[in-house]
VEXDREN-2710 file (C-alpha; in Angstrom, 1 decimal):
% VEXDREN-2710
k/r/px/py/pz
1/UNK/84.5/-33.7/55.6
2/UNK/81.2/-33.6/54.5
3/UNK/80.8/-37.6/53.6
4/UNK/82.5/-38.4/56.6
5/UNK/80.2/-36.3/58.9
6/UNK/77.3/-38.1/56.7
7/UNK/78.3/-41.7/57.3
8/UNK/78.5/-40.6/61.1
9/UNK/75.4/-39.6/61.2
10/UNK/73.4/-42.0/59.0
11/UNK/71.8/-43.8/61.5
12/UNK/70.1/-40.6/62.8
13/UNK/68.2/-40.7/59.4
14/UNK/67.8/-44.4/59.3
15/UNK/64.4/-44.2/61.0
16/UNK/63.0/-41.1/58.5
17/UNK/64.1/-43.0/56.0
18/UNK/62.0/-46.5/56.8
19/UNK/59.4/-44.6/57.3
20/UNK/59.3/-42.3/53.8
21/UNK/59.9/-45.8/52.3
22/UNK/57.1/-47.4/54.0
23/UNK/54.9/-44.7/53.1
24/UNK/55.8/-44.6/49.6
25/UNK/55.3/-48.5/49.0
26/UNK/51.9/-48.4/50.6
27/UNK/50.6/-45.2/48.4
28/UNK/51.4/-47.2/45.4
29/UNK/48.7/-48.9/43.2
30/UNK/49.7/-51.8/41.1
31/UNK/47.9/-52.7/38.2
32/UNK/47.1/-56.5/39.3
33/UNK/45.6/-54.5/42.8
34/UNK/43.8/-51.7/40.2
35/UNK/42.3/-54.5/38.3
36/UNK/41.5/-56.8/41.3
37/UNK/39.9/-53.5/43.0
38/UNK/37.8/-52.1/40.1
39/UNK/36.6/-56.1/39.3
40/UNK/35.3/-56.4/42.8
41/UNK/33.7/-53.1/43.6
42/UNK/32.0/-53.3/39.6
43/UNK/30.6/-56.8/40.4
44/UNK/29.4/-55.2/43.6
45/UNK/27.4/-52.7/42.1
46/UNK/26.5/-54.2/39.5
47/UNK/25.2/-57.3/40.9
48/UNK/23.3/-55.3/43.4
49/UNK/21.4/-52.9/41.0
50/UNK/20.8/-56.2/38.7
51/UNK/19.1/-58.1/41.3
52/UNK/16.3/-54.9/42.0
53/UNK/15.8/-54.8/38.6
54/UNK/15.5/-58.2/38.0
55/UNK/14.1/-60.1/40.9
56/UNK/16.8/-62.8/40.8
57/UNK/19.5/-63.7/43.7
58/UNK/22.3/-65.2/41.6
59/UNK/25.4/-62.8/41.1
60/UNK/25.7/-61.2/37.5
61/UNK/29.3/-62.6/36.0
62/UNK/30.7/-59.3/34.3
63/UNK/33.8/-60.9/32.6
64/UNK/34.1/-63.1/29.6
65/UNK/34.3/-66.4/29.9
66/UNK/38.1/-67.6/29.6
67/UNK/37.2/-70.6/27.6
68/UNK/35.8/-68.8/25.1
69/UNK/39.3/-68.5/22.9
70/UNK/39.8/-72.1/24.1
71/UNK/36.9/-73.1/22.2
72/UNK/37.8/-71.2/19.1
73/UNK/41.2/-72.6/18.5
74/UNK/39.1/-75.9/19.6
75/UNK/36.9/-75.5/16.7
76/UNK/39.4/-73.9/14.3
77/UNK/41.7/-77.0/14.5
78/UNK/38.6/-79.7/14.2
79/UNK/38.3/-77.9/11.0
80/UNK/41.6/-78.6/9.6
81/UNK/41.3/-82.3/11.0
82/UNK/43.4/-82.5/13.7
83/UNK/43.0/-85.3/16.0
84/UNK/43.2/-85.3/19.8
85/UNK/41.7/-82.4/20.5
86/UNK/40.6/-80.8/23.9
87/UNK/37.9/-79.2/24.3
88/UNK/37.1/-76.6/27.3
89/UNK/34.7/-77.6/29.7
90/UNK/31.4/-75.4/29.4
91/UNK/28.8/-75.3/32.7
92/UNK/25.7/-76.6/32.1
93/UNK/26.3/-78.3/28.5
94/UNK/28.2/-80.9/26.8
95/UNK/30.0/-80.9/23.6
96/UNK/28.8/-84.2/21.5
97/UNK/30.4/-85.0/18.3
98/UNK/28.3/-86.5/15.7
99/UNK/30.0/-87.8/12.2
100/UNK/32.8/-85.1/12.3
101/UNK/30.7/-81.9/13.7
102/UNK/29.4/-80.6/16.9
103/UNK/25.6/-80.8/17.0
104/UNK/24.2/-78.4/19.1
105/UNK/20.4/-78.2/20.4
106/UNK/18.5/-75.1/21.0
107/UNK/19.5/-74.7/24.6
108/UNK/23.3/-74.8/23.8
109/UNK/23.1/-72.7/20.8
110/UNK/21.8/-70.1/23.6
111/UNK/24.3/-71.1/26.2
112/UNK/27.4/-71.0/23.6
113/UNK/25.8/-67.5/21.7
114/UNK/25.7/-65.8/25.7
115/UNK/29.5/-66.6/26.1
116/UNK/30.7/-65.7/22.6
117/UNK/28.6/-63.0/21.0
118/UNK/30.6/-60.0/20.8
119/UNK/27.5/-57.5/21.3
120/UNK/26.6/-59.5/24.1
121/UNK/30.0/-58.9/25.4
122/UNK/30.2/-55.1/24.7
123/UNK/27.0/-54.7/26.8
124/UNK/28.0/-56.5/29.5
125/UNK/31.1/-54.1/29.7
126/UNK/29.0/-51.1/29.4
127/UNK/27.4/-52.1/32.9
128/UNK/30.7/-53.0/33.9
129/UNK/31.6/-48.9/33.1
130/UNK/28.3/-47.6/34.4
131/UNK/29.4/-49.4/37.9
132/UNK/32.6/-47.8/37.8
133/UNK/31.7/-44.5/36.9
134/UNK/28.8/-44.5/40.1
135/UNK/31.6/-45.6/42.0
136/UNK/33.9/-42.6/41.1
137/UNK/30.7/-40.3/42.3
138/UNK/30.0/-42.2/45.3
139/UNK/33.8/-41.3/45.9
140/UNK/33.1/-37.6/45.7
141/UNK/30.7/-38.0/49.0
142/UNK/33.6/-40.4/51.2
143/UNK/36.4/-38.4/53.1
144/UNK/39.6/-38.1/51.6
145/UNK/42.9/-38.3/52.8
146/UNK/46.2/-37.1/51.3
147/UNK/49.8/-36.9/52.8
148/UNK/53.3/-35.8/51.8
149/UNK/57.0/-36.5/52.9
150/UNK/59.7/-34.2/51.7
151/UNK/63.5/-33.9/52.4
152/UNK/66.2/-32.1/51.7
153/UNK/70.0/-32.5/52.5
154/UNK/72.7/-30.5/51.9
155/UNK/75.8/-29.2/53.2
156/UNK/76.6/-25.6/54.7
157/UNK/79.8/-23.4/53.0
158/UNK/81.0/-22.4/56.4
159/UNK/81.9/-26.4/57.4
160/UNK/79.3/-26.7/59.6
161/UNK/77.2/-29.7/60.1
162/UNK/75.2/-30.8/56.9
163/UNK/71.3/-29.7/57.1
164/UNK/68.7/-32.4/56.8
165/UNK/65.2/-30.9/56.4
166/UNK/62.3/-33.1/56.7
167/UNK/58.6/-31.6/56.0
168/UNK/55.4/-33.9/56.2
169/UNK/51.9/-33.0/55.8
170/UNK/48.2/-34.8/55.8
171/UNK/45.0/-33.1/54.6
172/UNK/41.6/-34.1/54.6
173/UNK/38.3/-33.3/52.4
174/UNK/35.0/-34.5/52.7
175/UNK/31.9/-32.9/50.9
176/UNK/28.8/-33.2/52.1
177/UNK/25.3/-33.8/50.2
178/UNK/23.8/-30.5/51.3
179/UNK/26.9/-28.8/49.4
180/UNK/29.3/-28.3/52.2
181/UNK/32.9/-28.5/52.0
182/UNK/35.0/-29.3/54.6
183/UNK/38.7/-29.5/54.3
184/UNK/41.9/-29.2/57.1
185/UNK/45.0/-30.1/57.0
186/UNK/48.4/-30.4/59.2
187/UNK/51.9/-30.2/58.4
188/UNK/55.4/-31.1/60.5
189/UNK/58.5/-28.9/59.2
190/UNK/61.8/-30.5/61.0
191/UNK/65.3/-28.1/59.9
192/UNK/68.5/-29.3/60.6
193/UNK/68.1/-32.9/61.8
194/UNK/71.8/-34.1/61.2
195/UNK/73.1/-31.5/63.6
196/UNK/74.2/-32.4/67.0
197/UNK/71.1/-30.8/67.9
198/UNK/67.9/-30.1/66.0
199/UNK/67.6/-26.2/65.1
200/UNK/63.8/-25.9/64.7
201/UNK/60.8/-28.1/64.8
202/UNK/57.6/-26.3/63.2
203/UNK/53.9/-27.5/63.1
204/UNK/51.1/-25.8/61.7
205/UNK/47.2/-26.7/60.9
206/UNK/44.1/-25.1/59.8
207/UNK/40.3/-26.0/59.0
208/UNK/37.7/-24.4/56.4
209/UNK/34.5/-24.8/55.6
210/UNK/32.5/-23.9/52.6
211/UNK/28.7/-23.2/53.0
212/UNK/26.8/-22.6/49.7
213/UNK/23.3/-20.0/50.3
214/UNK/22.2/-19.9/46.7
215/UNK/24.1/-21.2/43.3
216/UNK/25.2/-25.4/44.5
217/UNK/23.1/-25.3/47.5
218/UNK/20.8/-28.6/48.1
219/UNK/20.5/-31.9/48.2
220/UNK/19.1/-32.4/44.9
221/UNK/21.6/-30.6/43.2
222/UNK/24.7/-31.2/44.7
223/UNK/23.6/-35.0/44.3
224/UNK/22.5/-34.9/40.8
225/UNK/26.0/-36.5/39.4
226/UNK/25.3/-39.4/41.9
227/UNK/21.6/-39.7/40.7
228/UNK/22.6/-39.7/37.4
229/UNK/24.8/-42.1/37.6
230/UNK/22.7/-44.4/39.6
231/UNK/20.4/-44.2/36.8
232/UNK/23.0/-44.8/34.2
233/UNK/23.8/-47.8/35.8
234/UNK/19.9/-49.0/36.0
235/UNK/19.6/-48.2/31.9
236/UNK/22.9/-50.3/31.0
237/UNK/21.5/-53.2/33.3
238/UNK/17.9/-52.7/31.2
239/UNK/19.7/-52.4/28.3
240/UNK/21.5/-55.7/28.7
241/UNK/18.3/-57.5/30.0
242/UNK/16.7/-56.3/27.2
243/UNK/19.3/-57.4/24.6
244/UNK/19.2/-60.9/25.9
245/UNK/15.5/-61.3/25.0
246/UNK/16.5/-60.1/21.5
247/UNK/19.2/-61.8/21.0
248/UNK/17.8/-64.9/22.1
249/UNK/14.7/-64.4/19.2
250/UNK/17.5/-64.0/16.9
251/UNK/19.4/-67.1/18.2
252/UNK/16.5/-68.9/18.5
253/UNK/15.3/-67.9/14.9
254/UNK/18.3/-68.9/13.0
255/UNK/18.3/-72.2/14.6
256/UNK/15.1/-73.0/13.2
257/UNK/16.0/-71.2/9.8
258/UNK/18.4/-73.4/9.3
259/UNK/17.2/-76.4/10.8
260/UNK/14.2/-75.5/7.6
261/UNK/16.9/-75.1/4.7
262/UNK/18.1/-78.7/6.3
263/UNK/13.9/-79.8/5.5
264/UNK/13.8/-78.2/2.4
265/UNK/17.5/-79.6/1.1
266/UNK/15.6/-83.2/2.5
267/UNK/12.7/-82.5/0.7
268/UNK/14.6/-81.5/-2.7
269/UNK/16.4/-84.6/-2.3
270/UNK/13.7/-87.1/-1.8
271/UNK/11.9/-85.1/-4.7
272/UNK/14.9/-85.9/-7.0
273/UNK/14.8/-89.5/-6.1
274/UNK/10.9/-89.7/-6.8
275/UNK/11.5/-87.7/-10.2
276/UNK/14.8/-90.0/-10.8
277/UNK/11.8/-92.5/-10.7
278/UNK/9.4/-91.0/-12.9
279/UNK/12.0/-90.2/-15.4
280/UNK/12.9/-94.5/-15.5
281/UNK/9.5/-95.1/-15.8
282/UNK/8.9/-92.7/-18.3
283/UNK/11.3/-93.6/-20.6
284/UNK/10.4/-97.3/-20.1
285/UNK/7.1/-96.9/-21.1
286/UNK/8.3/-95.1/-24.1
287/UNK/10.2/-97.8/-25.2
288/UNK/7.1/-100.0/-24.5
289/UNK/5.0/-97.5/-27.1
290/UNK/3.0/-96.9/-23.9
291/UNK/3.8/-93.0/-24.0
292/UNK/5.2/-90.6/-26.2
293/UNK/8.6/-89.1/-26.3
294/UNK/7.3/-85.7/-25.5
295/UNK/6.3/-87.3/-22.2
296/UNK/9.7/-88.8/-21.3
297/UNK/11.8/-85.4/-22.5
298/UNK/9.1/-83.8/-19.6
299/UNK/10.2/-86.0/-17.0
300/UNK/13.7/-85.8/-17.6
301/UNK/13.6/-82.1/-18.0
302/UNK/12.0/-82.1/-14.5
303/UNK/14.7/-84.2/-12.9
304/UNK/17.2/-81.9/-14.7
305/UNK/15.4/-79.0/-12.7
306/UNK/15.1/-80.8/-9.5
307/UNK/19.2/-81.6/-9.2
308/UNK/19.7/-78.2/-10.0
309/UNK/17.6/-77.1/-7.3
310/UNK/19.3/-79.4/-5.0
311/UNK/22.8/-77.5/-5.8
312/UNK/20.8/-74.1/-4.9
313/UNK/19.2/-75.5/-1.9
314/UNK/22.7/-77.2/-0.5
315/UNK/24.4/-73.7/-1.3
316/UNK/21.3/-71.9/0.7
317/UNK/21.6/-74.0/3.2
318/UNK/25.5/-73.8/3.9
319/UNK/24.7/-69.9/3.9
320/UNK/22.6/-70.3/6.7
321/UNK/24.4/-72.1/8.8
322/UNK/27.5/-70.2/8.3
323/UNK/25.2/-67.0/9.5
324/UNK/24.2/-68.8/12.0
325/UNK/28.3/-69.7/13.5
326/UNK/28.7/-65.9/13.1
327/UNK/25.9/-64.9/15.1
328/UNK/27.2/-67.2/18.0
329/UNK/30.3/-65.8/17.8
330/UNK/31.8/-68.7/16.0
331/UNK/34.0/-69.3/13.3
332/UNK/32.6/-69.9/10.0
333/UNK/35.0/-72.8/9.3
334/UNK/33.8/-74.4/12.8
335/UNK/32.4/-77.9/11.7
336/UNK/28.5/-77.3/13.4
337/UNK/25.3/-78.3/13.1
338/UNK/21.9/-78.4/14.4
339/UNK/19.9/-80.6/16.2
340/UNK/17.4/-82.2/13.7
341/UNK/14.9/-83.4/16.5
342/UNK/14.4/-80.2/17.2
343/UNK/12.2/-79.6/14.1
344/UNK/10.3/-83.0/15.1
345/UNK/9.9/-82.1/18.3
346/UNK/8.6/-78.6/17.4
347/UNK/6.1/-80.0/15.3
348/UNK/4.9/-82.3/17.5
349/UNK/4.0/-79.4/20.0
350/UNK/2.7/-77.0/17.8
351/UNK/0.1/-79.9/16.3
352/UNK/-0.8/-81.1/19.9
353/UNK/-1.6/-77.2/20.7
354/UNK/-3.8/-77.0/17.5
355/UNK/-5.4/-80.4/18.5
356/UNK/-6.3/-78.8/22.2
357/UNK/-7.1/-75.4/21.1
358/UNK/-4.4/-74.2/23.5
359/UNK/-1.8/-72.5/21.5
360/UNK/-1.7/-69.2/19.4
361/UNK/-4.0/-66.3/20.4
362/UNK/-5.5/-68.2/22.8
363/UNK/-2.4/-67.9/25.4
364/UNK/-2.8/-64.2/25.5
365/UNK/-5.6/-61.8/26.8
366/UNK/-7.4/-58.9/24.6
367/UNK/-5.7/-56.4/22.9
368/UNK/-6.3/-53.9/25.4
369/UNK/-4.7/-55.8/28.0
370/UNK/-1.5/-57.0/25.7
371/UNK/-0.8/-53.6/25.3
372/UNK/-1.5/-52.9/29.2
373/UNK/1.1/-55.6/30.0
374/UNK/3.6/-54.2/27.7
375/UNK/3.3/-50.4/28.4
376/UNK/4.0/-51.6/32.0
377/UNK/7.1/-54.3/31.2
378/UNK/9.2/-53.5/28.2
379/UNK/12.6/-52.0/29.6
380/UNK/13.7/-49.9/26.6
381/UNK/10.4/-48.3/27.2
382/UNK/10.7/-48.2/30.6
383/UNK/14.3/-46.3/30.1
384/UNK/12.8/-43.6/27.8
385/UNK/10.0/-43.1/30.3
386/UNK/12.4/-42.6/33.4
387/UNK/14.9/-40.2/31.0
388/UNK/12.3/-38.0/31.2
389/UNK/13.2/-37.3/35.2
390/UNK/16.3/-37.0/34.1
391/UNK/15.3/-34.1/31.8
392/UNK/13.5/-32.5/34.4
393/UNK/16.3/-32.8/37.1
394/UNK/18.2/-30.8/34.4
395/UNK/16.6/-28.3/34.4
396/UNK/16.5/-27.7/37.9
397/UNK/20.3/-27.7/38.0
398/UNK/20.2/-25.1/34.7
399/UNK/17.8/-23.3/36.6
400/UNK/20.3/-23.4/40.0
401/UNK/23.3/-22.4/37.7
402/UNK/21.2/-19.0/36.9
403/UNK/21.5/-18.0/40.5
404/UNK/24.2/-15.9/42.6
405/UNK/26.9/-17.8/44.0
406/UNK/26.7/-16.9/47.7
407/UNK/28.8/-19.0/50.2
408/UNK/29.6/-18.8/54.0
409/UNK/33.7/-19.6/53.9
410/UNK/35.1/-20.2/57.8
411/UNK/38.6/-20.6/58.0
412/UNK/40.5/-21.7/61.5
413/UNK/44.2/-21.7/61.6
414/UNK/47.0/-22.9/64.4
415/UNK/50.9/-23.1/64.3
416/UNK/53.8/-24.0/66.4
417/UNK/57.3/-23.1/66.0
418/UNK/60.0/-24.8/68.6
419/UNK/63.6/-23.9/68.4
420/UNK/65.7/-26.6/70.3
421/UNK/69.4/-25.5/69.5
422/UNK/69.9/-23.9/72.7
423/UNK/67.0/-22.8/75.0
424/UNK/63.8/-24.2/73.8
425/UNK/61.3/-21.4/72.9
426/UNK/57.9/-21.6/72.0
427/UNK/56.0/-19.3/69.4
428/UNK/52.9/-18.8/67.5
429/UNK/49.4/-18.8/67.7
430/UNK/45.4/-19.4/66.5
431/UNK/43.1/-17.6/65.1
432/UNK/40.0/-18.0/62.4
433/UNK/37.9/-16.1/60.2
434/UNK/34.1/-16.0/59.0
435/UNK/33.7/-14.4/55.0
436/UNK/30.9/-13.9/53.0
437/UNK/31.9/-14.9/49.4
438/UNK/29.5/-13.7/46.0
439/UNK/29.7/-13.7/42.7
440/UNK/26.8/-12.1/41.4
441/UNK/25.0/-13.1/38.2
442/UNK/26.1/-10.5/35.8
443/UNK/27.4/-12.5/33.5
444/UNK/25.4/-15.8/32.7
445/UNK/25.1/-16.1/28.8
446/UNK/26.5/-19.8/28.7
447/UNK/23.9/-21.0/32.0
448/UNK/21.1/-19.3/30.1
449/UNK/22.2/-20.8/26.8
450/UNK/22.4/-24.4/28.9
451/UNK/18.9/-23.6/30.4
452/UNK/17.2/-23.1/27.5
453/UNK/19.0/-26.2/25.8
454/UNK/17.9/-28.2/29.2
455/UNK/14.2/-27.0/27.8
456/UNK/14.6/-28.3/24.7
457/UNK/15.6/-31.6/25.6
458/UNK/12.7/-32.1/28.6
459/UNK/10.2/-31.2/25.6
460/UNK/12.1/-34.1/23.3
461/UNK/12.3/-36.6/25.7
462/UNK/8.6/-36.1/26.1
463/UNK/8.1/-36.5/22.2
464/UNK/10.2/-39.3/22.4
465/UNK/7.8/-41.1/24.9
466/UNK/4.5/-40.8/23.5
467/UNK/6.5/-42.6/20.0
468/UNK/8.4/-44.9/21.5
469/UNK/4.7/-46.3/23.8
470/UNK/2.8/-46.2/20.2
471/UNK/5.6/-47.9/18.5
472/UNK/5.2/-50.4/21.3
473/UNK/1.5/-50.9/21.0
474/UNK/1.8/-50.9/17.0
475/UNK/4.4/-54.1/17.9
476/UNK/2.0/-55.7/19.8
477/UNK/-1.1/-55.5/17.9
478/UNK/0.9/-56.3/14.6
479/UNK/2.2/-59.3/17.2
480/UNK/-1.4/-60.5/18.0
481/UNK/-2.3/-60.5/14.2
482/UNK/0.5/-62.3/12.6
483/UNK/0.1/-64.9/15.8
484/UNK/-3.3/-65.6/14.3
485/UNK/-2.3/-65.6/10.8
486/UNK/0.3/-68.1/11.9
487/UNK/-2.0/-70.3/13.2
488/UNK/-4.5/-70.1/10.0
489/UNK/-1.9/-70.6/8.0
490/UNK/-0.3/-73.2/9.5
491/UNK/-4.2/-74.9/9.6
492/UNK/-4.5/-74.5/6.1
493/UNK/-0.7/-76.2/5.0
494/UNK/-1.5/-78.7/7.1
495/UNK/-4.4/-79.5/4.7
496/UNK/-2.6/-79.0/1.7
497/UNK/0.2/-81.5/2.9
498/UNK/-2.3/-84.3/3.0
499/UNK/-4.2/-83.2/0.3
500/UNK/-0.6/-82.7/-1.9
501/UNK/0.5/-86.4/-0.4
502/UNK/-3.3/-87.8/-1.9
503/UNK/-2.5/-86.5/-5.4
504/UNK/0.9/-87.7/-6.2
505/UNK/-0.4/-91.3/-4.7
506/UNK/-3.3/-91.0/-6.6
507/UNK/-1.1/-89.7/-10.2
508/UNK/0.8/-92.2/-9.5
509/UNK/-2.1/-95.3/-9.4
510/UNK/-3.7/-93.5/-12.2
511/UNK/-0.1/-93.4/-14.3
512/UNK/0.2/-96.8/-14.3
513/UNK/-3.4/-97.5/-16.0
514/UNK/-2.5/-94.7/-18.3
515/UNK/-5.8/-92.1/-17.5
516/UNK/-3.3/-89.7/-16.5
517/UNK/-0.4/-87.8/-18.7
518/UNK/3.0/-87.6/-17.3
519/UNK/2.7/-83.4/-17.0
520/UNK/0.1/-84.2/-14.3
521/UNK/2.1/-86.4/-12.5
522/UNK/5.1/-84.1/-12.5
523/UNK/2.9/-81.2/-11.3
524/UNK/1.6/-83.3/-8.5
525/UNK/5.3/-84.1/-7.0
526/UNK/6.1/-80.2/-7.6
527/UNK/3.0/-79.3/-5.6
528/UNK/4.1/-81.7/-2.7
529/UNK/7.4/-80.2/-2.6
530/UNK/6.2/-76.8/-2.4
531/UNK/3.1/-78.2/0.4
532/UNK/6.4/-80.0/2.1
533/UNK/8.6/-76.4/2.3
534/UNK/5.5/-74.6/3.2
535/UNK/4.0/-76.3/5.8
536/UNK/8.0/-76.7/7.6
537/UNK/7.6/-73.2/7.4
538/UNK/4.2/-72.4/8.8
539/UNK/5.8/-74.7/11.9
540/UNK/8.5/-72.5/12.7
541/UNK/6.4/-69.3/12.1
542/UNK/3.4/-70.2/14.5
543/UNK/6.5/-70.5/17.2
544/UNK/8.4/-67.6/16.2
545/UNK/5.1/-65.5/16.3
546/UNK/4.5/-66.4/20.0
547/UNK/7.9/-65.5/21.0
548/UNK/8.3/-62.5/19.3
549/UNK/4.7/-61.1/20.9
550/UNK/6.1/-62.0/24.4
551/UNK/9.4/-60.3/23.8
552/UNK/7.5/-57.2/22.6
553/UNK/5.1/-57.4/25.6
554/UNK/8.5/-57.5/27.6
555/UNK/7.6/-61.1/29.0
556/UNK/9.7/-63.2/27.8
557/UNK/11.3/-65.5/30.0
558/UNK/14.6/-65.6/30.5
559/UNK/16.6/-68.2/32.6
560/UNK/19.3/-67.7/35.2
561/UNK/21.8/-70.1/33.9
562/UNK/23.6/-67.6/31.5
563/UNK/20.5/-66.4/29.5
564/UNK/17.9/-68.4/28.0
565/UNK/14.8/-69.4/27.6
566/UNK/13.2/-71.7/30.2
567/UNK/11.4/-74.1/28.4
568/UNK/10.3/-74.5/24.2
569/UNK/6.9/-74.4/25.3
570/UNK/5.1/-71.3/25.9
571/UNK/3.1/-71.0/29.4
572/UNK/-0.1/-68.9/29.6
573/UNK/-0.5/-65.4/31.4
574/UNK/-1.7/-65.8/35.2
END
């Protein structure tokens, strides 16, 4: 009987069922939708704050490049000797394969590192998280809506019509920056919907408002979580930007480090060839009776030592190259090398700077101005200074928490009930009340302790600022000294290399005429090897000291395309 009545009345509930399903479906948040919306809001917030902090106009891409894994797989396949390997298309660069390996220029190495470095990506994700935290805090001051729809189907033991009870409600809440909270809800209750006539229809609603007068009142206090979320996003962006600078220096240093050891390996191999000729010449002269066996043995011993040096230098070069791959986020088995032309280009640039007198410390103002620039531009120092304002606000919030909790609370209500089974009748009414809610500060032990801790944090932050400023000043002062020393060292070693070459040429001629002994020739050859290695190191040191000083001053130029240094040549300060 029940099911028969239910089928007969099924048409009566179709509308309510459809509405229920529609509301339920619209209220669902799918993982795909959640991921898309969070990416959109994080990108919007992060880009806007990033543009303010950096002065750039392009968007900040927070996602990890989709081709990062594809590139890694392709390099691993290449190391195994597989053929027909398809490399992903990487913006702003081309993958040039030379002698079975991927040859990287400095700009390409910086580009690859920006796309694959794990710390770099983690800091980008920190910016993403900070943007989402800010969005959550902004949501606190939005008007929020909620709703519910309940239904219950039952049969009466008396055999009467089945009863369908339907209740629905909607509510809203708004938090204002002054601390005022406004909330309201509206409810609809329908009973016995399946019977031949509706039994009753009820409507209730209320609205409430809470206005804090002491504790929790005021724009600065109420907005503090939002303000701190804004600051955290700014800090994350500055930290990310500062890491871009330090990482660019690290990649550049390792790039030239690999080139230096490649040059050292080449020098060692050239030295081995020269000593091989000396050993053969000494043996021939000994056999001709023009040299003693001691001199021939000396030449042979030095040759063996040179061969051992080649082996050791090859091991060091391979280790440097593997470390460089790891720094770029590439697998150590990847077949890559660095462009040797970069070292020749750097030599020419450094030599031009030395000849024209335009490089070194002349690129920068005096020590006092350099310190002033650094104190104004170092992003990590700016973060530390801004944290002082955070600590000061935290003290104000802690002071506010010590006050009494006093608020004016107002509430208005309305209700209506309509009976529809026979003669329609209405009942209900309206009402309102206003009260003063108080919570006197008889026990504020936790708040008291928090207040004292906020004062300690404030003092610690002040000391941290002084320490950080001193550290920045020390860094740039040392940077100026290191740059001046690098320039002088370059000039000394350039002259040393010239003298070493002349010495080798003269001892070779005197050896033929018998005016020097084999030890002089070997010592001259050894001095040339040392001079070549030292000169190469001095070239790289000069460039790196310039870059490091710019980083320490906070003026290292970074391009908008991925990361990186705009040019190898440094521009003078304007």
